[in-house]
Jmol script that loads the backbone (N, CA, C; Angstrom):
load data "model"
ATOM      1  N   MET A   1      21.764 119.767 -76.198  1.00  0.00           N
ATOM      2  CA  MET A   1      23.421 120.070 -76.701  1.00  0.00           C
ATOM      3  C   MET A   1      24.144 120.126 -75.258  1.00  0.00           C
ATOM      4  N   ASN A   2      25.254 119.648 -75.203  1.00  0.00           N
ATOM      5  CA  ASN A   2      26.128 119.602 -73.947  1.00  0.00           C
ATOM      6  C   ASN A   2      26.428 121.310 -73.640  1.00  0.00           C
ATOM      7  N   ALA A   3      26.056 121.365 -72.477  1.00  0.00           N
ATOM      8  CA  ALA A   3      26.262 122.684 -72.018  1.00  0.00           C
ATOM      9  C   ALA A   3      27.742 123.469 -71.904  1.00  0.00           C
ATOM     10  N   GLN A   4      28.629 122.560 -72.344  1.00  0.00           N
ATOM     11  CA  GLN A   4      30.273 122.991 -72.404  1.00  0.00           C
ATOM     12  C   GLN A   4      30.320 123.542 -73.843  1.00  0.00           C
ATOM     13  N   LEU A   5      29.660 123.055 -74.642  1.00  0.00           N
ATOM     14  CA  LEU A   5      29.900 123.556 -76.173  1.00  0.00           C
ATOM     15  C   LEU A   5      29.463 124.773 -75.979  1.00  0.00           C
ATOM     16  N   GLN A   6      30.220 125.754 -76.974  1.00  0.00           N
ATOM     17  CA  GLN A   6      29.758 127.015 -77.285  1.00  0.00           C
ATOM     18  C   GLN A   6      29.771 127.039 -78.929  1.00  0.00           C
ATOM     19  N   PRO A   7      28.518 127.597 -79.347  1.00  0.00           N
ATOM     20  CA  PRO A   7      28.076 127.744 -80.592  1.00  0.00           C
ATOM     21  C   PRO A   7      29.338 128.139 -81.424  1.00  0.00           C
ATOM     22  N   TYR A   8      29.471 127.684 -82.762  1.00  0.00           N
ATOM     23  CA  TYR A   8      30.631 128.086 -83.537  1.00  0.00           C
ATOM     24  C   TYR A   8      30.011 129.129 -84.592  1.00  0.00           C
ATOM     25  N   SER A   9      30.804 129.986 -84.915  1.00  0.00           N
ATOM     26  CA  SER A   9      30.601 130.928 -86.021  1.00  0.00           C
ATOM     27  C   SER A   9      30.846 130.525 -87.203  1.00  0.00           C
ATOM     28  N   PRO A  10      29.843 130.031 -88.221  1.00  0.00           N
ATOM     29  CA  PRO A  10      29.918 129.622 -89.745  1.00  0.00           C
ATOM     30  C   PRO A  10      31.132 130.499 -90.602  1.00  0.00           C
ATOM     31  N   ILE A  11      31.182 131.720 -90.195  1.00  0.00           N
ATOM     32  CA  ILE A  11      31.975 132.634 -91.064  1.00  0.00           C
ATOM     33  C   ILE A  11      33.286 132.460 -90.745  1.00  0.00           C
ATOM     34  N   LEU A  12      33.874 131.695 -89.715  1.00  0.00           N
ATOM     35  CA  LEU A  12      35.218 131.665 -89.267  1.00  0.00           C
ATOM     36  C   LEU A  12      36.004 130.379 -90.042  1.00  0.00           C
ATOM     37  N   PHE A  13      35.047 129.555 -90.569  1.00  0.00           N
ATOM     38  CA  PHE A  13      35.803 128.358 -91.261  1.00  0.00           C
ATOM     39  C   PHE A  13      35.086 128.113 -92.655  1.00  0.00           C
ATOM     40  N   SER A  14      35.794 127.846 -93.634  1.00  0.00           N
ATOM     41  CA  SER A  14      35.350 127.458 -94.877  1.00  0.00           C
ATOM     42  C   SER A  14      35.215 125.838 -94.695  1.00  0.00           C
ATOM     43  N   ASP A  15      34.629 125.158 -95.767  1.00  0.00           N
ATOM     44  CA  ASP A  15      34.205 123.651 -95.862  1.00  0.00           C
ATOM     45  C   ASP A  15      35.394 122.912 -95.667  1.00  0.00           C
ATOM     46  N   ALA A  16      36.419 123.403 -96.312  1.00  0.00           N
ATOM     47  CA  ALA A  16      37.842 122.784 -96.349  1.00  0.00           C
ATOM     48  C   ALA A  16      38.508 122.378 -94.820  1.00  0.00           C
ATOM     49  N   GLN A  17      38.008 123.200 -94.008  1.00  0.00           N
ATOM     50  CA  GLN A  17      38.458 123.107 -92.832  1.00  0.00           C
ATOM     51  C   GLN A  17      37.680 122.150 -91.765  1.00  0.00           C
ATOM     52  N   TYR A  18      36.573 121.623 -92.145  1.00  0.00           N
ATOM     53  CA  TYR A  18      35.732 121.134 -91.171  1.00  0.00           C
ATOM     54  C   TYR A  18      36.531 119.739 -90.711  1.00  0.00           C
ATOM     55  N   ALA A  19      37.260 119.000 -91.398  1.00  0.00           N
ATOM     56  CA  ALA A  19      37.932 117.680 -90.843  1.00  0.00           C
ATOM     57  C   ALA A  19      38.766 118.171 -89.790  1.00  0.00           C
ATOM     58  N   HIS A  20      40.068 119.239 -90.207  1.00  0.00           N
ATOM     59  CA  HIS A  20      40.643 119.487 -88.956  1.00  0.00           C
ATOM     60  C   HIS A  20      39.814 120.138 -87.793  1.00  0.00           C
ATOM     61  N   LEU A  21      38.887 120.845 -87.764  1.00  0.00           N
ATOM     62  CA  LEU A  21      38.067 121.375 -86.655  1.00  0.00           C
ATOM     63  C   LEU A  21      37.402 120.053 -85.914  1.00  0.00           C
ATOM     64  N   LEU A  22      37.039 119.402 -86.756  1.00  0.00           N
ATOM     65  CA  LEU A  22      36.409 117.985 -85.942  1.00  0.00           C
ATOM     66  C   LEU A  22      37.401 117.132 -85.233  1.00  0.00           C
ATOM     67  N   GLU A  23      38.700 117.137 -85.978  1.00  0.00           N
ATOM     68  CA  GLU A  23      39.647 116.404 -85.348  1.00  0.00           C
ATOM     69  C   GLU A  23      40.012 117.105 -83.815  1.00  0.00           C
ATOM     70  N   GLN A  24      40.005 118.130 -83.646  1.00  0.00           N
ATOM     71  CA  GLN A  24      40.296 118.987 -82.502  1.00  0.00           C
ATOM     72  C   GLN A  24      38.936 118.879 -81.472  1.00  0.00           C
ATOM     73  N   LEU A  25      37.845 119.027 -81.940  1.00  0.00           N
ATOM     74  CA  LEU A  25      36.739 119.014 -81.111  1.00  0.00           C
ATOM     75  C   LEU A  25      36.445 117.455 -80.635  1.00  0.00           C
ATOM     76  N   ILE A  26      36.691 116.499 -81.329  1.00  0.00           N
ATOM     77  CA  ILE A  26      36.593 115.130 -80.691  1.00  0.00           C
ATOM     78  C   ILE A  26      37.950 114.885 -79.773  1.00  0.00           C
ATOM     79  N   ASP A  27      38.938 115.442 -79.981  1.00  0.00           N
ATOM     80  CA  ASP A  27      40.337 115.181 -78.977  1.00  0.00           C
ATOM     81  C   ASP A  27      39.785 115.982 -77.770  1.00  0.00           C
ATOM     82  N   GLN A  28      39.359 117.138 -77.913  1.00  0.00           N
ATOM     83  CA  GLN A  28      39.102 118.046 -76.632  1.00  0.00           C
ATOM     84  C   GLN A  28      37.805 117.342 -75.531  1.00  0.00           C
ATOM     85  N   HIS A  29      36.824 116.567 -76.264  1.00  0.00           N
ATOM     86  CA  HIS A  29      35.708 116.107 -75.611  1.00  0.00           C
ATOM     87  C   HIS A  29      35.797 114.841 -75.375  1.00  0.00           C
ATOM     88  N   LEU A  30      37.121 113.982 -75.353  1.00  0.00           N
ATOM     89  CA  LEU A  30      37.364 112.656 -74.836  1.00  0.00           C
ATOM     90  C   LEU A  30      37.206 112.632 -73.200  1.00  0.00           C
ATOM     91  N   PRO A  31      36.856 111.724 -72.674  1.00  0.00           N
ATOM     92  CA  PRO A  31      36.218 110.393 -73.087  1.00  0.00           C
ATOM     93  C   PRO A  31      34.807 110.455 -73.838  1.00  0.00           C
ATOM     94  N   VAL A  32      33.963 111.524 -73.787  1.00  0.00           N
ATOM     95  CA  VAL A  32      32.770 111.798 -74.172  1.00  0.00           C
ATOM     96  C   VAL A  32      32.831 111.635 -75.623  1.00  0.00           C
ATOM     97  N   ARG A  33      31.782 110.713 -76.145  1.00  0.00           N
ATOM     98  CA  ARG A  33      31.882 110.291 -77.596  1.00  0.00           C
ATOM     99  C   ARG A  33      31.088 111.492 -78.383  1.00  0.00           C
ATOM    100  N   PHE A  34      32.013 112.251 -78.869  1.00  0.00           N
ATOM    101  CA  PHE A  34      31.665 113.451 -79.892  1.00  0.00           C
ATOM    102  C   PHE A  34      31.224 112.921 -81.041  1.00  0.00           C
ATOM    103  N   ASP A  35      29.861 112.940 -81.288  1.00  0.00           N
ATOM    104  CA  ASP A  35      29.281 112.222 -82.419  1.00  0.00           C
ATOM    105  C   ASP A  35      28.874 113.178 -83.514  1.00  0.00           C
ATOM    106  N   MET A  36      28.404 112.879 -84.820  1.00  0.00           N
ATOM    107  CA  MET A  36      27.758 113.782 -85.681  1.00  0.00           C
ATOM    108  C   MET A  36      27.089 114.615 -85.206  1.00  0.00           C
ATOM    109  N   GLN A  37      25.872 114.178 -84.365  1.00  0.00           N
ATOM    110  CA  GLN A  37      25.004 115.260 -83.837  1.00  0.00           C
ATOM    111  C   GLN A  37      25.355 116.298 -83.329  1.00  0.00           C
ATOM    112  N   LEU A  38      26.055 115.856 -82.168  1.00  0.00           N
ATOM    113  CA  LEU A  38      26.990 116.826 -81.472  1.00  0.00           C
ATOM    114  C   LEU A  38      27.714 118.058 -82.349  1.00  0.00           C
ATOM    115  N   ALA A  39      28.492 117.585 -83.281  1.00  0.00           N
ATOM    116  CA  ALA A  39      29.287 118.076 -84.102  1.00  0.00           C
ATOM    117  C   ALA A  39      28.350 119.101 -84.928  1.00  0.00           C
ATOM    118  N   SER A  40      27.362 118.769 -85.656  1.00  0.00           N
ATOM    119  CA  SER A  40      26.390 119.361 -86.480  1.00  0.00           C
ATOM    120  C   SER A  40      25.497 120.583 -85.486  1.00  0.00           C
ATOM    121  N   ASP A  41      25.367 120.179 -84.331  1.00  0.00           N
ATOM    122  CA  ASP A  41      24.846 120.960 -83.484  1.00  0.00           C
ATOM    123  C   ASP A  41      25.844 122.244 -83.159  1.00  0.00           C
ATOM    124  N   TYR A  42      27.041 121.892 -82.636  1.00  0.00           N
ATOM    125  CA  TYR A  42      28.151 122.781 -82.692  1.00  0.00           C
ATOM    126  C   TYR A  42      28.366 123.584 -83.770  1.00  0.00           C
ATOM    127  N   LEU A  43      28.535 122.945 -85.118  1.00  0.00           N
ATOM    128  CA  LEU A  43      28.632 123.903 -86.023  1.00  0.00           C
ATOM    129  C   LEU A  43      27.495 124.737 -86.377  1.00  0.00           C
ATOM    130  N   GLN A  44      26.298 124.359 -85.756  1.00  0.00           N
ATOM    131  CA  GLN A  44      25.047 125.202 -86.200  1.00  0.00           C
ATOM    132  C   GLN A  44      24.509 124.755 -87.666  1.00  0.00           C
ATOM    133  N   MET A  45      24.636 123.532 -88.281  1.00  0.00           N
ATOM    134  CA  MET A  45      24.343 122.885 -89.534  1.00  0.00           C
ATOM    135  C   MET A  45      23.901 121.697 -89.212  1.00  0.00           C
ATOM    136  N   SER A  46      23.208 121.110 -90.301  1.00  0.00           N
ATOM    137  CA  SER A  46      22.435 119.920 -90.295  1.00  0.00           C
ATOM    138  C   SER A  46      23.550 118.738 -90.538  1.00  0.00           C
ATOM    139  N   GLU A  47      23.293 117.727 -90.028  1.00  0.00           N
ATOM    140  CA  GLU A  47      24.166 116.544 -90.164  1.00  0.00           C
ATOM    141  C   GLU A  47      24.501 116.187 -91.774  1.00  0.00           C
ATOM    142  N   ARG A  48      23.361 116.287 -92.434  1.00  0.00           N
ATOM    143  CA  ARG A  48      23.390 116.213 -93.815  1.00  0.00           C
ATOM    144  C   ARG A  48      24.580 116.939 -94.547  1.00  0.00           C
ATOM    145  N   HIS A  49      24.501 118.235 -94.307  1.00  0.00           N
ATOM    146  CA  HIS A  49      25.163 119.288 -94.582  1.00  0.00           C
ATOM    147  C   HIS A  49      26.713 119.017 -94.360  1.00  0.00           C
ATOM    148  N   LEU A  50      27.001 118.730 -93.089  1.00  0.00           N
ATOM    149  CA  LEU A  50      28.260 118.462 -92.664  1.00  0.00           C
ATOM    150  C   LEU A  50      28.837 116.942 -93.012  1.00  0.00           C
ATOM    151  N   ARG A  51      27.721 116.065 -93.364  1.00  0.00           N
ATOM    152  CA  ARG A  51      28.555 114.885 -94.233  1.00  0.00           C
ATOM    153  C   ARG A  51      28.727 115.109 -95.568  1.00  0.00           C
ATOM    154  N   ARG A  52      28.129 116.008 -96.309  1.00  0.00           N
ATOM    155  CA  ARG A  52      28.424 116.481 -97.613  1.00  0.00           C
ATOM    156  C   ARG A  52      29.661 117.276 -97.584  1.00  0.00           C
ATOM    157  N   SER A  53      29.956 118.203 -96.561  1.00  0.00           N
ATOM    158  CA  SER A  53      31.109 119.094 -96.696  1.00  0.00           C
ATOM    159  C   SER A  53      32.400 117.967 -96.348  1.00  0.00           C
ATOM    160  N   LEU A  54      32.100 117.112 -95.403  1.00  0.00           N
ATOM    161  CA  LEU A  54      33.269 116.214 -95.216  1.00  0.00           C
ATOM    162  C   LEU A  54      33.557 115.358 -96.619  1.00  0.00           C
ATOM    163  N   LEU A  55      32.531 114.825 -97.017  1.00  0.00           N
ATOM    164  CA  LEU A  55      32.688 114.043 -98.503  1.00  0.00           C
ATOM    165  C   LEU A  55      33.641 115.002 -99.527  1.00  0.00           C
ATOM    166  N   LEU A  56      33.282 116.190 -99.556  1.00  0.00           N
ATOM    167  CA  LEU A  56      33.982 117.181-100.511  1.00  0.00           C
ATOM    168  C   LEU A  56      35.491 117.050-100.086  1.00  0.00           C
ATOM    169  N   GLU A  57      35.847 116.945 -98.866  1.00  0.00           N
ATOM    170  CA  GLU A  57      37.128 116.948 -98.379  1.00  0.00           C
ATOM    171  C   GLU A  57      37.602 115.473 -98.489  1.00  0.00           C
ATOM    172  N   GLY A  58      36.836 114.535 -98.710  1.00  0.00           N
ATOM    173  CA  GLY A  58      37.423 113.124 -99.003  1.00  0.00           C
ATOM    174  C   GLY A  58      37.638 112.321 -97.730  1.00  0.00           C
ATOM    175  N   ILE A  59      36.510 112.441 -96.750  1.00  0.00           N
ATOM    176  CA  ILE A  59      36.938 111.996 -95.570  1.00  0.00           C
ATOM    177  C   ILE A  59      35.353 112.053 -94.826  1.00  0.00           C
ATOM    178  N   SER A  60      35.353 110.801 -94.037  1.00  0.00           N
ATOM    179  CA  SER A  60      33.950 110.644 -93.136  1.00  0.00           C
ATOM    180  C   SER A  60      34.254 110.967 -91.843  1.00  0.00           C
ATOM    181  N   PHE A  61      33.107 111.409 -91.194  1.00  0.00           N
ATOM    182  CA  PHE A  61      33.092 111.623 -89.742  1.00  0.00           C
ATOM    183  C   PHE A  61      33.800 110.589 -88.927  1.00  0.00           C
ATOM    184  N   GLN A  62      33.443 109.307 -89.254  1.00  0.00           N
ATOM    185  CA  GLN A  62      34.001 107.920 -88.575  1.00  0.00           C
ATOM    186  C   GLN A  62      35.351 107.897 -88.772  1.00  0.00           C
ATOM    187  N   GLN A  63      35.959 108.259 -89.997  1.00  0.00           N
ATOM    188  CA  GLN A  63      37.409 108.101 -90.269  1.00  0.00           C
ATOM    189  C   GLN A  63      38.104 109.071 -89.448  1.00  0.00           C
ATOM    190  N   ILE A  64      37.472 110.484 -89.230  1.00  0.00           N
ATOM    191  CA  ILE A  64      38.155 111.329 -88.429  1.00  0.00           C
ATOM    192  C   ILE A  64      38.246 110.781 -87.086  1.00  0.00           C
ATOM    193  N   ARG A  65      37.140 110.254 -86.325  1.00  0.00           N
ATOM    194  CA  ARG A  65      37.231 109.932 -85.106  1.00  0.00           C
ATOM    195  C   ARG A  65      38.192 108.929 -84.935  1.00  0.00           C
ATOM    196  N   GLN A  66      38.468 107.825 -85.755  1.00  0.00           N
ATOM    197  CA  GLN A  66      39.003 106.918 -85.844  1.00  0.00           C
ATOM    198  C   GLN A  66      40.615 107.174 -85.754  1.00  0.00           C
ATOM    199  N   THR A  67      41.025 108.178 -86.566  1.00  0.00           N
ATOM    200  CA  THR A  67      42.131 109.034 -86.603  1.00  0.00           C
ATOM    201  C   THR A  67      42.565 109.408 -85.385  1.00  0.00           C
ATOM    202  N   VAL A  68      41.762 110.196 -84.595  1.00  0.00           N
ATOM    203  CA  VAL A  68      41.936 110.786 -83.410  1.00  0.00           C
ATOM    204  C   VAL A  68      42.068 109.665 -82.345  1.00  0.00           C
ATOM    205  N   LEU A  69      41.091 108.633 -82.211  1.00  0.00           N
ATOM    206  CA  LEU A  69      41.561 107.851 -81.037  1.00  0.00           C
ATOM    207  C   LEU A  69      42.757 107.092 -81.433  1.00  0.00           C
ATOM    208  N   GLU A  70      43.002 106.512 -82.517  1.00  0.00           N
ATOM    209  CA  GLU A  70      44.368 105.821 -82.883  1.00  0.00           C
ATOM    210  C   GLU A  70      45.559 106.816 -82.524  1.00  0.00           C
ATOM    211  N   ARG A  71      45.622 107.934 -82.958  1.00  0.00           N
ATOM    212  CA  ARG A  71      46.804 108.879 -82.374  1.00  0.00           C
ATOM    213  C   ARG A  71      46.914 108.816 -80.981  1.00  0.00           C
ATOM    214  N   LYS A  72      45.799 109.197 -80.294  1.00  0.00           N
ATOM    215  CA  LYS A  72      45.875 109.353 -78.943  1.00  0.00           C
ATOM    216  C   LYS A  72      46.219 108.010 -78.071  1.00  0.00           C
ATOM    217  N   ALA A  73      45.885 106.860 -78.857  1.00  0.00           N
ATOM    218  CA  ALA A  73      46.130 105.548 -78.278  1.00  0.00           C
ATOM    219  C   ALA A  73      47.527 105.247 -78.235  1.00  0.00           C
ATOM    220  N   LYS A  74      48.067 105.605 -79.390  1.00  0.00           N
ATOM    221  CA  LYS A  74      49.467 105.371 -79.728  1.00  0.00           C
ATOM    222  C   LYS A  74      50.368 106.437 -78.655  1.00  0.00           C
ATOM    223  N   GLN A  75      49.832 107.459 -78.583  1.00  0.00           N
ATOM    224  CA  GLN A  75      50.594 108.453 -77.755  1.00  0.00           C
ATOM    225  C   GLN A  75      50.615 107.875 -76.203  1.00  0.00           C
ATOM    226  N   MET A  76      49.505 107.481 -75.777  1.00  0.00           N
ATOM    227  CA  MET A  76      49.430 107.134 -74.391  1.00  0.00           C
ATOM    228  C   MET A  76      50.210 105.752 -74.105  1.00  0.00           C
ATOM    229  N   LEU A  77      50.315 104.726 -75.142  1.00  0.00           N
ATOM    230  CA  LEU A  77      50.973 103.831 -75.004  1.00  0.00           C
ATOM    231  C   LEU A  77      52.435 103.987 -75.117  1.00  0.00           C
ATOM    232  N   LYS A  78      52.849 105.020 -75.844  1.00  0.00           N
ATOM    233  CA  LYS A  78      54.338 105.301 -75.736  1.00  0.00           C
ATOM    234  C   LYS A  78      54.811 106.061 -74.374  1.00  0.00           C
ATOM    235  N   ASN A  79      53.625 106.699 -73.914  1.00  0.00           N
ATOM    236  CA  ASN A  79      54.068 107.341 -72.588  1.00  0.00           C
ATOM    237  C   ASN A  79      53.655 106.550 -71.296  1.00  0.00           C
ATOM    238  N   ASN A  80      53.586 105.051 -71.670  1.00  0.00           N
ATOM    239  CA  ASN A  80      53.332 103.820 -70.781  1.00  0.00           C
ATOM    240  C   ASN A  80      52.509 104.000 -69.974  1.00  0.00           C
ATOM    241  N   LEU A  81      51.057 104.463 -70.310  1.00  0.00           N
ATOM    242  CA  LEU A  81      49.851 104.303 -69.562  1.00  0.00           C
ATOM    243  C   LEU A  81      49.403 103.066 -69.667  1.00  0.00           C
ATOM    244  N   SER A  82      48.533 102.276 -68.705  1.00  0.00           N
ATOM    245  CA  SER A  82      48.078 101.004 -68.719  1.00  0.00           C
ATOM    246  C   SER A  82      46.828 100.851 -70.049  1.00  0.00           C
ATOM    247  N   ILE A  83      46.561  99.790 -70.343  1.00  0.00           N
ATOM    248  CA  ILE A  83      45.840  99.700 -71.338  1.00  0.00           C
ATOM    249  C   ILE A  83      44.421  99.916 -71.047  1.00  0.00           C
ATOM    250  N   GLY A  84      44.141  99.558 -69.648  1.00  0.00           N
ATOM    251  CA  GLY A  84      43.078 100.149 -68.923  1.00  0.00           C
ATOM    252  C   GLY A  84      42.806 101.308 -68.803  1.00  0.00           C
ATOM    253  N   ASP A  85      43.965 102.130 -68.457  1.00  0.00           N
ATOM    254  CA  ASP A  85      43.754 103.671 -68.390  1.00  0.00           C
ATOM    255  C   ASP A  85      43.394 104.529 -69.673  1.00  0.00           C
ATOM    256  N   ILE A  86      43.689 103.656 -70.833  1.00  0.00           N
ATOM    257  CA  ILE A  86      43.940 104.277 -72.183  1.00  0.00           C
ATOM    258  C   ILE A  86      42.296 104.173 -72.702  1.00  0.00           C
ATOM    259  N   SER A  87      42.038 102.716 -72.509  1.00  0.00           N
ATOM    260  CA  SER A  87      40.565 102.585 -72.694  1.00  0.00           C
ATOM    261  C   SER A  87      39.631 103.256 -72.304  1.00  0.00           C
ATOM    262  N   GLN A  88      39.759 103.768 -70.949  1.00  0.00           N
ATOM    263  CA  GLN A  88      38.757 104.493 -70.223  1.00  0.00           C
ATOM    264  C   GLN A  88      38.903 105.797 -70.738  1.00  0.00           C
ATOM    265  N   ALA A  89      40.323 106.532 -70.901  1.00  0.00           N
ATOM    266  CA  ALA A  89      40.596 107.705 -71.337  1.00  0.00           C
ATOM    267  C   ALA A  89      39.938 108.048 -72.728  1.00  0.00           C
ATOM    268  N   LEU A  90      39.956 107.079 -73.800  1.00  0.00           N
ATOM    269  CA  LEU A  90      39.261 107.126 -74.913  1.00  0.00           C
ATOM    270  C   LEU A  90      37.739 107.045 -74.955  1.00  0.00           C
ATOM    271  N   GLY A  91      37.079 106.709 -73.936  1.00  0.00           N
ATOM    272  CA  GLY A  91      35.717 106.429 -74.045  1.00  0.00           C
ATOM    273  C   GLY A  91      35.221 105.365 -74.466  1.00  0.00           C
ATOM    274  N   PHE A  92      36.025 104.178 -74.197  1.00  0.00           N
ATOM    275  CA  PHE A  92      35.585 102.607 -74.416  1.00  0.00           C
ATOM    276  C   PHE A  92      35.081 102.018 -73.241  1.00  0.00           C
ATOM    277  N   SER A  93      34.007 101.322 -73.174  1.00  0.00           N
ATOM    278  CA  SER A  93      33.308 100.904 -72.234  1.00  0.00           C
ATOM    279  C   SER A  93      33.945  99.783 -71.802  1.00  0.00           C
ATOM    280  N   GLU A  94      34.764  98.901 -72.409  1.00  0.00           N
ATOM    281  CA  GLU A  94      35.440  97.699 -72.061  1.00  0.00           C
ATOM    282  C   GLU A  94      36.845  97.663 -72.385  1.00  0.00           C
ATOM    283  N   VAL A  95      37.914  97.262 -71.918  1.00  0.00           N
ATOM    284  CA  VAL A  95      39.056  97.042 -72.438  1.00  0.00           C
ATOM    285  C   VAL A  95      39.398  96.129 -73.585  1.00  0.00           C
ATOM    286  N   ARG A  96      38.510  95.264 -73.683  1.00  0.00           N
ATOM    287  CA  ARG A  96      38.433  94.276 -74.876  1.00  0.00           C
ATOM    288  C   ARG A  96      37.879  94.880 -76.139  1.00  0.00           C
ATOM    289  N   GLU A  97      36.874  95.913 -75.928  1.00  0.00           N
ATOM    290  CA  GLU A  97      36.468  96.637 -76.978  1.00  0.00           C
ATOM    291  C   GLU A  97      37.464  97.534 -77.635  1.00  0.00           C
ATOM    292  N   PHE A  98      38.178  98.070 -76.513  1.00  0.00           N
ATOM    293  CA  PHE A  98      39.625  99.032 -77.030  1.00  0.00           C
ATOM    294  C   PHE A  98      40.511  98.164 -77.981  1.00  0.00           C
ATOM    295  N   CYS A  99      40.811  97.106 -77.449  1.00  0.00           N
ATOM    296  CA  CYS A  99      42.016  96.074 -78.085  1.00  0.00           C
ATOM    297  C   CYS A  99      41.451  95.806 -79.269  1.00  0.00           C
ATOM    298  N   ARG A 100      40.252  95.461 -79.382  1.00  0.00           N
ATOM    299  CA  ARG A 100      39.801  95.155 -80.642  1.00  0.00           C
ATOM    300  C   ARG A 100      39.863  96.199 -81.797  1.00  0.00           C
ATOM    301  N   ALA A 101      39.416  97.418 -81.265  1.00  0.00           N
ATOM    302  CA  ALA A 101      39.581  98.561 -82.318  1.00  0.00           C
ATOM    303  C   ALA A 101      40.834  98.741 -82.585  1.00  0.00           C
ATOM    304  N   PHE A 102      42.014  98.920 -81.479  1.00  0.00           N
ATOM    305  CA  PHE A 102      43.196  99.018 -81.784  1.00  0.00           C
ATOM    306  C   PHE A 102      43.743  98.004 -82.944  1.00  0.00           C
ATOM    307  N   LYS A 103      43.635  96.908 -82.557  1.00  0.00           N
ATOM    308  CA  LYS A 103      43.946  95.774 -83.601  1.00  0.00           C
ATOM    309  C   LYS A 103      43.524  96.238 -84.988  1.00  0.00           C
ATOM    310  N   ARG A 104      42.194  96.607 -84.990  1.00  0.00           N
ATOM    311  CA  ARG A 104      41.727  96.916 -86.429  1.00  0.00           C
ATOM    312  C   ARG A 104      42.421  98.026 -87.030  1.00  0.00           C
ATOM    313  N   TRP A 105      42.602  99.082 -86.084  1.00  0.00           N
ATOM    314  CA  TRP A 105      43.540 100.225 -86.685  1.00  0.00           C
ATOM    315  C   TRP A 105      44.913  99.923 -87.123  1.00  0.00           C
ATOM    316  N   THR A 106      45.440  99.033 -86.358  1.00  0.00           N
ATOM    317  CA  THR A 106      46.917  98.881 -86.589  1.00  0.00           C
ATOM    318  C   THR A 106      47.448  97.835 -86.792  1.00  0.00           C
ATOM    319  N   GLY A 107      46.664  96.599 -86.835  1.00  0.00           N
ATOM    320  CA  GLY A 107      47.012  95.339 -87.078  1.00  0.00           C
ATOM    321  C   GLY A 107      47.843  94.485 -86.169  1.00  0.00           C
ATOM    322  N   GLN A 108      47.831  95.144 -84.984  1.00  0.00           N
ATOM    323  CA  GLN A 108      48.549  94.321 -83.803  1.00  0.00           C
ATOM    324  C   GLN A 108      47.933  94.819 -82.445  1.00  0.00           C
ATOM    325  N   ALA A 109      48.136  94.192 -81.392  1.00  0.00           N
ATOM    326  CA  ALA A 109      47.479  94.384 -80.115  1.00  0.00           C
ATOM    327  C   ALA A 109      48.017  95.628 -79.616  1.00  0.00           C
ATOM    328  N   PRO A 110      47.383  96.366 -78.740  1.00  0.00           N
ATOM    329  CA  PRO A 110      48.166  97.431 -77.954  1.00  0.00           C
ATOM    330  C   PRO A 110      49.323  96.841 -77.107  1.00  0.00           C
ATOM    331  N   SER A 111      49.227  95.764 -76.520  1.00  0.00           N
ATOM    332  CA  SER A 111      50.308  95.262 -75.843  1.00  0.00           C
ATOM    333  C   SER A 111      51.604  94.839 -76.534  1.00  0.00           C
ATOM    334  N   ALA A 112      51.408  94.514 -77.931  1.00  0.00           N
ATOM    335  CA  ALA A 112      52.600  94.522 -78.634  1.00  0.00           C
ATOM    336  C   ALA A 112      53.083  95.610 -79.436  1.00  0.00           C
ATOM    337  N   TYR A 113      52.266  96.723 -79.468  1.00  0.00           N
ATOM    338  CA  TYR A 113      52.473  97.892 -79.972  1.00  0.00           C
ATOM    339  C   TYR A 113      53.384  98.468 -78.740  1.00  0.00           C
ATOM    340  N   LYS A 114      53.050  98.470 -77.734  1.00  0.00           N
ATOM    341  CA  LYS A 114      53.703  98.883 -76.522  1.00  0.00           C
ATOM    342  C   LYS A 114      55.027  98.360 -76.464  1.00  0.00           C
ATOM    343  N   ASN A 115      55.147  97.066 -76.247  1.00  0.00           N
ATOM    344  CA  ASN A 115      56.560  96.240 -76.431  1.00  0.00           C
ATOM    345  C   ASN A 115      57.490  96.676 -77.581  1.00  0.00           C
ATOM    346  N   VAL A 116      56.851  96.977 -78.647  1.00  0.00           N
ATOM    347  CA  VAL A 116      57.944  97.413 -79.895  1.00  0.00           C
ATOM    348  C   VAL A 116      58.223  98.930 -79.483  1.00  0.00           C
ATOM    349  N   THR A 117      57.432  99.907 -79.206  1.00  0.00           N
ATOM    350  CA  THR A 117      57.802 101.249 -78.850  1.00  0.00           C
ATOM    351  C   THR A 117      58.811 101.585 -77.600  1.00  0.00           C
ATOM    352  N   GLU A 118      58.826 100.403 -76.638  1.00  0.00           N
ATOM    353  CA  GLU A 118      59.526 100.531 -75.523  1.00  0.00           C
ATOM    354  C   GLU A 118      61.194 100.512 -75.845  1.00  0.00           C
TER     355      GLU A 118
END
end "model"
wireframe off; spacefill off
backbone 0.3
color backbone group
């Protein structure tokens, strides 16, 4: 487990709050890929239990991660950061990987989105 992670007390959150908590954790740990295993370790529960809890909320871990990355990418594009810097800040290994993901999320290339928001 990452040394920076502090264990979470299960008493503080109900199942209905896991999605919101995971959004914050994913955001806070960028560019590190905060995956399901890290999340379950942090929350001191099995991956299976976390997956079921999220299913009850109607969302998957991957959907949460995608939402966070898309929101952060759009913020950074509006703040006029370069596509390379955004790609690195979000933990993508290559710019083209980020560009493909952004297009999958929004239907447009990051450069087109940036031009529209300027």
